[in-house]
C-alpha positions in Angstrom: 46.9 -3.2 -18.3 43.3 -2.1 -17.8 44.3 0.2 -14.9 47.0 1.8 -17.0 44.6 2.6 -19.9 42.0 4.0 -17.4 44.6 6.2 -15.7 45.9 7.5 -19.0 42.4 8.4 -20.2 41.7 10.2 -16.9 45.0 12.1 -17.3 44.1 13.0 -20.9 40.6 14.2 -20.0 42.1 16.3 -17.2 44.5 18.0 -19.7 41.9 19.7 -21.9 44.4 21.4 -24.2 46.0 18.2 -25.2 42.7 16.5 -25.6 41.5 19.2 -27.9 44.8 19.1 -29.9 44.6 15.3 -30.3 40.9 15.6 -31.4 42.0 18.2 -34.0 44.8 15.8 -35.1 42.3 12.9 -35.5 39.8 15.1 -37.3 42.5 16.4 -39.7 43.7 12.9 -40.4 40.2 11.7 -41.2 39.5 14.7 -43.4 42.8 14.1 -45.2 41.9 10.4 -45.8 38.5 11.3 -47.1 39.6 14.1 -49.4 42.6 12.3 -50.8 40.7 9.0 -51.0 37.9 10.6 -53.1 40.5 12.3 -55.3 42.0 9.1 -56.5 40.4 7.9 -59.7 41.1 4.3 -60.9 42.5 4.2 -64.4 44.7 2.0 -66.6 47.1 4.9 -67.0 50.1 5.0 -64.6 50.3 8.1 -62.4 53.2 10.0 -61.1 54.0 8.4 -57.7 57.1 10.4 -56.7 59.8 12.8 -57.9 63.5 12.6 -57.6 66.2 15.0 -58.7 68.7 12.1 -58.8 67.2 9.9 -61.4 67.3 10.2 -65.2 63.5 10.9 -65.7 62.9 12.8 -62.5 59.2 11.6 -62.5 58.5 8.0 -61.5 55.2 6.4 -62.4 53.2 3.7 -60.7 49.6 2.3 -60.7 46.7 4.3 -59.3 46.4 2.2 -56.1 49.9 3.4 -55.0 48.1 6.6 -53.9 46.0 4.6 -51.4 49.2 4.3 -49.4 49.0 8.0 -48.6 45.5 7.5 -47.1 46.8 4.6 -45.0 49.9 6.6 -44.0 47.7 9.5 -42.8 45.5 7.4 -40.6 48.4 5.4 -39.2 50.5 8.5 -38.5 47.7 10.1 -36.6 46.9 7.1 -34.5 50.6 6.6 -33.6 51.0 10.3 -32.7 48.0 10.1 -30.5 49.2 7.0 -28.7 52.7 8.3 -28.2 51.4 11.7 -27.1 49.3 10.1 -24.4 52.2 8.0 -23.3 54.5 11.1 -23.2 51.8 12.8 -21.1 52.1 10.0 -18.5 55.9 9.8 -18.5 57.3 13.2 -19.3 54.5 15.7 -18.8 52.3 18.2 -20.6 54.8 20.2 -22.6 56.5 17.3 -24.4 53.2 15.7 -25.2 51.8 18.9 -26.7 55.0 19.4 -28.8 54.6 15.8 -30.1 51.0 16.4 -30.9 51.8 19.5 -32.9 54.5 17.6 -34.7 51.7 15.1 -35.7 49.6 17.9 -37.1 52.6 19.1 -39.2 53.2 15.6 -40.5 49.6 15.3 -41.6 49.7 18.7 -43.3 52.9 17.8 -45.1 51.4 14.5 -46.3 48.3 16.4 -47.5 50.5 18.8 -49.5 52.5 16.0 -51.0 49.5 13.9 -51.9 47.6 16.7 -53.4 50.6 17.9 -55.4 51.1 14.4 -56.8 47.4 14.1 -57.7 47.5 17.5 -59.4 50.5 16.5 -61.5 48.4 13.9 -63.4 46.7 16.7 -65.3 50.0 18.1 -66.5 51.2 14.9 -68.2 
């Protein structure tokens, strides 16, 4: 197990583009977690947690700590994308690993847009 980890880290360091991309992904996820985490304000009011066009009310409310799940999701998604991208680098090669790392960046950006939109909706109601 130790030799597999060392080999994968050596291969990652040799592939500087993927290393830089994974570093950007990690930095983006940490920035997302800090910004969204600091934007959450504890209160007794319930906040909009999600929207659905299929329900009667369209807006669904939940407690403020539900928004912490977005922070946890951002960190977990970034870590999982980094681990899988390194594994793909070892098994399938550079191009698939880079594609998966870019997919991780898109996932974090979409989570950021969703969380910030939900946090901005609290001022409307």
